[in-house]
MIMILUM-818322 format. One line per 2 residues: number of its first residue (from 0); their letters; for each residue x, y, z of N, C-alpha, C. Coordinates in steps of 0.05 Angstrom, whole numbers, plus 32768, in hexadecimal, padded with zeros to 4 digits. Atoms other than C-alpha are relative to their C-alpha. Example, Ala and Ser with C-alpha at 12.3 -4.5 7.8 and 13.67 -1.06 7.14 Angstrom:
REM residues 2
0) as) 8012/7FE8/8000/80F6/7FA6/809C/8012/8018/8000  7FF0/7FE8/7FFF/8111/7FEB/808F/7FF1/8016/800E $
This chain:
REM residues 109
0) mn) 7FE5/8009/7FF9/85D1/88D1/892D/800A/7FEE/7FE8  7FF5/8010/8015/85FF/88B5/88F7/800B/7FE4/800B $
2) pl) 7FF7/801B/7FF7/860D/886A/88FC/8021/8000/7FFD  7FE5/8004/8000/8655/8858/890C/8006/7FE9/7FEA $
4) rl) 7FF8/8015/8013/8674/8834/88CE/8018/7FF2/8009  7FEB/8011/7FF9/869E/87FA/88E3/8009/7FEF/7FEA $
6) ps) 7FF8/8013/8015/86C7/87CB/88BA/7FF0/7FE7/8000  8010/8019/8003/86A4/878E/88A1/800D/7FEA/8010 $
8) hq) 7FF6/8017/7FF0/86AD/874C/88C7/8016/7FF2/7FF2  7FEB/800E/800F/86D8/8731/888F/801B/8010/8004 $
10) vv) 7FE8/7FF2/7FFC/8709/876C/8897/800C/7FFB/801C  7FF6/8007/7FE5/870F/875F/88E3/800B/7FE5/8001 $
12) se) 7FF8/801B/8000/8714/8715/88D8/801D/7FFC/7FF2  7FE8/8001/800D/874B/871D/88A5/8019/800F/8010 $
14) ar) 7FEA/7FF3/7FEF/8771/874E/88D1/8009/7FEE/8016  7FFA/8012/7FEA/876F/871B/890B/8013/7FE9/7FF4 $
16) vf) 7FF0/8015/800C/878C/86E5/88DB/801C/800B/7FFA  7FE7/7FF4/8006/87C2/8716/88C4/8010/8003/8019 $
18) lk) 7FF1/7FFC/7FE6/87D5/8726/890D/8009/7FE6/800A  7FF9/801B/7FF6/87D7/86DB/8920/801A/7FF7/7FEF $
20) aa) 7FE8/8009/8012/8806/86CE/88E3/8018/8012/8007  7FE8/7FF0/7FFA/8833/870A/88F4/800D/7FF7/801B $
22) rl) 7FF4/800B/7FE6/8839/86EE/893C/8010/7FE7/7FFC  7FF3/8019/8005/884C/86AA/8922/801B/8008/7FF2 $
24) ie) 7FE7/7FF9/800F/8880/86C9/88F2/8013/800A/8015  7FEE/7FF2/7FEA/889C/86F3/892D/800C/7FE8/8012 $
26) qh) 7FF6/8016/7FEE/88A1/86B3/895A/8013/7FED/7FF2  7FF2/8015/8009/88BC/8684/8928/8015/8003/7FE8 $
28) ay) 7FEE/7FFC/8016/88E1/86A3/88EF/8018/8011/8009  7FEA/7FF1/7FF4/891E/86B8/8913/8014/800A/7FEA $
30) ng) 7FED/7FFB/8016/8947/86B8/88D3/7FF4/8010/7FEA  800B/7FF0/8012/8916/86E1/88AD/7FF2/7FF1/7FE9 $
32) nl) 800A/8010/8015/8900/86A6/8882/7FED/7FEA/800B  8014/8010/7FF3/88C1/8686/889C/7FFE/7FE4/7FF0 $
34) yk) 8002/801A/800F/88C3/8650/8863/8014/7FEB/800D  7FED/8012/7FF6/8901/8631/8884/7FF7/7FF4/801B $
36) ei) 800D/800A/7FE7/88D8/8628/88C4/7FEB/7FEC/7FFD  8014/8012/8006/88A5/85FD/88A3/800A/7FE1/8004 $
38) ps) 7FF6/801D/7FFE/88AB/85B3/88B7/8005/7FF4/7FE5  7FF6/8009/8019/88CD/858D/8881/7FEC/7FF1/7FF0 $
40) eh) 8016/800F/800D/8892/8560/8871/7FEE/8012/7FF2  8013/7FEB/800C/8865/859E/8864/800E/800D/7FEA $
42) ae) 7FF2/7FF3/8014/889C/85C0/883D/8003/7FEF/7FE7  8000/8011/8017/88A0/8582/8810/7FE7/8000/7FF2 $
44) vi) 801A/8001/800C/8856/8581/8804/7FFD/801C/7FF0  8004/7FE7/800E/8859/85CC/87F1/8014/8000/7FE8 $
46) rq) 7FF0/8002/801A/8894/85BF/87C0/7FF3/7FF0/7FEB  800C/8012/8013/886F/8585/879F/7FE8/800E/7FF3 $
48) is) 8017/7FF4/800A/882E/85AD/8797/800A/8016/7FEC  7FF6/7FEB/8010/8857/85E9/877D/8009/7FF5/7FE3 $
50) er) 7FF7/800B/801A/8879/85BF/8749/7FEC/7FF6/7FEF  8017/8008/8010/8839/85A0/8732/7FF1/8016/7FF4 $
52) ls) 8010/7FE8/8009/8815/85E2/872C/800E/8010/7FEA  7FEF/7FF0/8011/884F/8606/870A/801C/7FF2/7FFD $
54) pg) 7FE7/800D/8004/8886/85D8/86F1/8019/8013/7FFC  7FEC/7FEE/8004/88C8/85FC/86F9/7FFF/8019/8010 $
56) fq) 8005/7FE9/7FF0/88AE/8631/8727/8016/7FFF/8017  7FEB/8000/7FEB/88E9/8643/8754/7FF7/800B/801B $
58) le) 800D/7FFA/7FE8/88C3/8643/8795/8014/800A/8015  7FEC/7FF9/7FEA/88FD/8642/87C7/8010/8019/7FFA $
60) qr) 7FEE/7FE8/8005/8926/8675/87A3/7FEE/8019/8000  8011/7FE8/7FFD/88EB/86A5/879D/7FF8/8007/801E $
62) ld) 8006/7FFB/7FE4/88D9/869C/87E6/8018/800C/800E  7FE8/7FF3/7FF6/8921/86AC/87F7/8004/801C/7FF9 $
64) dc) 8000/7FE5/8009/8920/86E9/87CB/7FEE/8012/800F  8015/7FEF/7FF4/88E1/8702/87EA/8005/8003/801E $
66) sk) 7FFA/7FFB/7FE4/88F8/86F7/8831/8015/8016/8005  7FEC/7FEC/7FFE/8931/8728/8823/7FF6/801C/7FF7 $
68) lf) 800C/7FE8/800C/8903/875A/8801/7FFC/8016/8013  800B/7FE9/7FED/88E4/8780/883B/8018/800F/800B $
70) vg) 7FE7/7FF2/7FF2/8926/878E/8860/8010/800D/7FEC  7FEC/7FF5/8014/894D/879A/8820/7FF5/8017/7FF0 $
72) tr) 800C/7FEB/800F/891C/87CB/8803/7FF5/8019/8010  800E/7FEB/7FF2/8901/87F3/883D/8011/801A/8004 $
74) yt) 7FED/7FEA/7FFE/893E/8821/8845/8013/8001/7FE8  7FEF/8002/8018/8959/882B/8800/801A/8010/8001 $
76) ye) 7FE7/7FF0/7FFE/898F/885C/8817/8017/7FF0/800E  7FEA/8011/7FF2/89B2/8826/8841/8012/7FF1/7FED $
78) hg) 7FEB/800E/8010/89F0/8804/8829/7FF4/7FE2/7FFE  8009/801A/8006/89DD/87C2/8809/7FE3/7FFE/7FFB $
80) ai) 801A/8000/8004/8995/87D4/8800/7FF9/7FF7/7FE3  8009/8008/801C/896E/87B5/87C5/7FF6/801A/7FF2 $
82) rr) 8008/7FE8/800E/8964/87EC/8793/7FE8/7FFA/7FEC  8015/8009/8012/8937/87C4/8765/7FFE/7FE2/8002 $
84) fd) 8005/801E/8000/891A/877E/8761/7FF1/7FF7/7FE8  800E/800A/8019/8900/8751/872B/7FE3/7FFC/8008 $
86) tn) 801C/8002/7FFB/88B6/8754/8725/7FF4/7FE3/8002  800B/801B/7FFF/88AF/8709/8724/7FFC/7FF9/801D $
88) vf) 8006/8004/7FE5/88AB/870E/876F/7FE1/8000/8004  801E/7FFB/7FFE/8860/8723/8764/7FF3/7FE5/7FF8 $
90) el) 800D/801A/8006/8854/86DB/874A/7FFE/7FED/8017  7FFE/8013/7FEA/8864/86BD/878C/7FE7/7FFE/800F $
92) ap) 8017/8000/7FF0/8827/86D1/87B2/7FE7/7FF1/7FF2  8016/8010/800D/87F2/86B6/8780/800A/7FE1/7FFF $
94) hl) 7FF8/801D/8000/881C/8675/877A/7FFC/7FF4/801B  8005/8009/7FE6/881C/866D/87C5/7FE2/7FFD/8007 $
96) el) 801E/8001/7FFC/87D2/867A/87C7/7FF6/7FE7/7FF4  8009/801A/800D/87C6/8640/8796/8008/7FE8/8010 $
98) il) 7FF6/8016/7FF0/87F2/8613/87BF/7FF0/7FFC/801B  8010/8001/7FE8/87CF/8624/87FF/7FE2/7FF8/7FFE $
100) ae) 801B/8008/8007/878A/861E/87E0/7FFF/7FE3/7FFD  7FFF/801B/8003/879C/85D8/87CB/8003/7FF1/801A $
102) mt) 7FFC/800C/7FE5/87B9/85C6/880F/7FE9/7FFF/8012  8017/7FFE/7FF0/877B/85DE/8832/7FE6/7FF7/7FF3 $
104) qt) 8017/8007/8010/874B/85CA/87FC/7FEC/8016/8000  8011/7FEA/8000/872D/860E/87F6/8000/800D/7FE5 $
106) ai) 8002/7FF4/801B/8716/8634/87B8/800A/801D/8004  7FF8/7FE6/8000/8737/8676/87A5/7FEB/8012/7FF2 $
108) d) 8015/7FF0/800B/8708/86AF/8799/8008/800B/7FE5 $
């Protein structure tokens, strides 16, 4: 009998975290921008860390751009759809990862 190959515990654990995050976004980000739902004192800490890590990084502008990205690019044939976007949006995720690592005092692999 061949053993059943299941995903590792890490895959299942990360899937659970993703699902919890998706539920939070669904519950709290009515306007499509979860960043605006963050309590102001936490948002200020995020801005301060962002500026210290990368002076001049336009965090709020990039978050706003990215919040429009999914809806604007999923159906390119619709009127008003985003046909192209600046690749600097790909700098946001690693920047946020550094911010969150500092806020939670965890190392990044």
